N, C-alpha and C positions, 0 to 999 in steps of 0.2 A: 472205626469209632471216631478217629481224628477227622476223617473226611466229613462225616455227618456233623460233627461239632462245628467245623469250619463253614459248612453250608448253612447251618442255622445262624451262625454269627453274621455272615454276609447278608443273608436275607433280612435279618433283624436290622442291620445297619441301613440297608436300602429302604426298608419301610420307614425307619425313623427319620432318615434324611428327607424322604418325600413328605412325611408329615410335618417336619419342621417348616418347610417352605409353603406347603399347602395350607397350613393352619395359621401362619403368621397373620395377625388380625389388623386390618386397616379400618380406620373410621374416617376416611376421606369423604369428600362431598358427594361421591357417587354411590356410596354404600347405603345399605338399608339402615333405617333408624335402629333396628333391633341390635345391630352389632356394636352400638355404642356402649353397651352395658355388659356386666358379667353374665347376666341372664342371656343377653343376645349372643355372646360368645358360646355359651352352652348350646344354644340352638344350632350354631354353625359347626359344632365339633361333635365327633371327630371328622365329619365330612363337611366340607365347605360347599353349601348349596347355592351360593350367590351366582348370578349369571356370569358367564365368562367375561363380558365387557366390564364387569365390576371387580374382577380379580386383578388388583393392581400389580401383582407379582407375575402375572401370566406372561410368558414369552414364547410366542408361536415359533420363532426361528429356532429356539432350543427344542421345543417339544416336537415339532414336525421335522426339522432338518438337522437336529443335533448340534447346532452351533452355540458355543458358549461365549458370553461377553468377555473380552480380553481387557483386564484392568491395565491402567497406566502404572508403570513402575519406574521409579528413579532411585538411584543411590542418594543418600541424604547426608548433608553436613550440618553441623550446628555451631552456633556462635553465642558466646556469653555477652549480654548487653545489659544496660540499665537505662532508665528514663526517670523523669521527675514528675510527680503529681503536684501540679502548681497550687492545688487547694491548700496544702500545708507543707510543701517542699519536701515531701517524703521521696527518697530515692528507692525505686522499685527494680530489683534485679529480675532478669528474664532471660529466656533462651530463644533464639531464632533458629528454627529448623527450615531448611530449604533444599531443593534438589541440588546435587553436586554439579550438574550440567549447567553451564553458563546460560544466562537469559533472565527474563522477567516472568513472574508468575503471580496468579491471583492471591489476594490476602485473606488470611484466616487468623482470628484471635482465639486461642484455646485457653480456657480458664479451668484450672484444677478445682477440685472440691475439697471436702473436709480432710482427706488424707494429706493434702499438700502436694507439692510437686516432687514426689519421690520417684525412684527408678521405675516402678511399675507404671506410674501415671505418665511419665515422660514418653513412654512408648505410644500413647494415644496421639500426642502431637506429632511424633515422628511418622506414624502411619499415614497421617494426612499429608505431610510434606512429601512422602514417597508417592503420592498420587499426583503431585505437580502443583504444590502451593507453597507460598512463604507463610510460615506459621509462627506467630509470636506467642510464647507461653510465659506469662508473668508469674512470679512467685510472691504473692501478696502476703504470705505468712512470714517469709524471710524479711520482707520489707518492714513489717511491724513487730518483728520478734515474737511471733505467735507460735506456740507449740503445736505440733501436729495433732489432729483430731480434736479441735476445740469444740466445746459445747456452745458457748456464746458466739454471737456474730458481731463483729466490729464494723459499723457502717462506713467508717473511713476507708475500708478496703474496697468498697464499691468505686470510689473515686480513683483508686489505684488502677483498677481494671479499665475504667473509662479513659484515663490518660494514655493507656496502652494503645487505644484505637488510633489516636493521632500519631503516636510514635511509629506504629506499624505502617501506616499509610504514607509516611514520609520517607520510607526506605527506598533506595534507588532501584532495588531489584523487584519491587512490587509493580504489577502491571495493571492494577485496577484502582479506581478512585473511591471505591467502597470496599468494605470487608464483610465477611460472614462471621458470626459468633458460633463457637463450638465449645461444648462443655460437658461435664458430667457431675452428678450429685449436687453438692452445694454450689458448684460453679454455675449451675443453671439459674440459681437465684442471683448471683453476681451479674451474669450477663443479661438477665431480665431487667435489672436495675439500670444497666448501661443503656439498654434499648429504650426503656420507658422513662425512668426517673431523669436520666441525663438527655433524653430525647434524641439519642443518636440514630434511631430508626428514621428520623426525619432528614438526616443528612449523610451519614457515613456508613450505615449498616444496611446490607442487602438481604440477609436471611439469618435465621436462628435455628441451630440444631443442638439438641442435648440428649444425653443418655441418662435415663432414670433421674431426672432433675429433682432437686428439693424445691418445689414450687410453693414455698411458704417462708415467711420471715423466720429464720431459726430462733429468734428471740420471742416469737409469739407464744401465747399460752397453749397448753396441751390441747384443749378442744379445737383451737384454730388449726393446729398441726394435723389433727385427725379428720376434721369435718369441713375445712375451708381451704381455699387456695389463695395465693397472694393476689390482692386486688389489682396489682399492676397488669396481670394477665388479661383483664378486661380491656386494656388499652394497647396490648401488643398487636400490631398490625403487620408485622413482618411475615413473609412466608416461613412456616415453622414445621420442623420434623422432629418427632420425639420417638425414642426407642426405649422399651422396657422389656423385662422378662416376665413370663407368666407367673413366676413365684417371687415377684417383687414384694417388698414389705407392704402390708396392707395400708398403713397410713400414708405412704408415699403414692401407692397406686391409686388410692381413692381420690386424692387431690389432683393428680395428673388427669385421670379419666374425667372427673367432673369439670375441670378447667377446659379440656379439649371439647367436651360436649357443648359448653356454653360458647366457646370460640366458634364452633361450627354453626351454632344458631345465629351468631352474629355475622355469618358468611365470611369468616376469616379463612385464609389458605393454611390449613393445619392438617398434618397427617400423623397419626399415632400407630406405630408398628409394635406389636407384642409377639415376642418369640416364645413358642411353647418349649417346655422342658428346661428352661434356664431361669436363674434368679438374679439377684442384685450383683453387680460387679462382673458380669459375664465378659466384659471387654478387657479387664486388667487382671483377672485371677491368675496367680502364678502356676507354673507347670505341675506342682505337686498336688494341686486340687482342681486343676482345669479339666473340663470334660469335652467330649466330642461336640456336644450341643453348644457349649460356650464358644468353641472355635468357629462352628458354622454360623452362629448368630453374629459374632464379631466381624467375620469376613464379609458377610452380607451387609451388615450395617455400615461398615466403612465404605464399601463400594457405593451403596445408595447415598451416603452422605457426600461423597466426592461428586457424584452425578448431580445431586441436588444443588450443591454449592456452585459447581461450574455453570449450571443453568442460570442461576440467579446473579452470578457475577459477570457473566459474559457480556451483558449490556453496559457494563461499567468499565470497559477497557479504556486505558488512557494512552 
């Protein structure tokens, strides 16, 4: 009886793991138009019928020869720092995470979301440093004495994030003349403003990555939250990668998918990856509520993010 139960469990896990990777949905430039929408995803599920050359996740060396990609791993150290937003002389506390191994590494600015920079969220920045980056994580709530989980958005905090770009690139252990923006939840709105409103995509930013970003002004009216996306996205020209879970909140998912669709029509370099079986917060959920699907999605997303950022930062080595 125990052997039978174990066999069923192993089979189920194997099927689930295969489905997780096989059905992660991309709406990159080579995909069919149908896969842009919820209806299109239904057409592709549970079996992805796209041609093999359009399956962005396909890895012949793994499928045919059993070879797995080996991630880069570093021990990470952290350093408490601060910098000044010259717009109003606000002092912004931050943490720099970087590999313990001596040397210079590419630059990433990680921006926390509505939770703030708590212990769960700090791990997101640390994971990218462990891939071989210098990561600056500003705490814009501490800088402005904002309580955790605020409803309103304070526009001045956008300038706090923007000032972090220059501070980061001035560090002696940074190997690139540009940085990539990395964020989640409301941090995706902050970094969008840095790229577009502050025009940093024109000089100091090489790419944009966000996990389930809040792609609307948090102060906008409810209909704008549900049916529209932030207008700045029409001006975002950076290579962009977005990750969400299949069970993301409707109002967030709608704005993300609509924005990506219009960005594609404008021939922007944008990729949206949707992980089946997971919801909001899959990358920071604590152990007592974390699922196997959360962990698979997070590890895959972190590795894809590292590869994406290395690709777009490599040409900016100094």
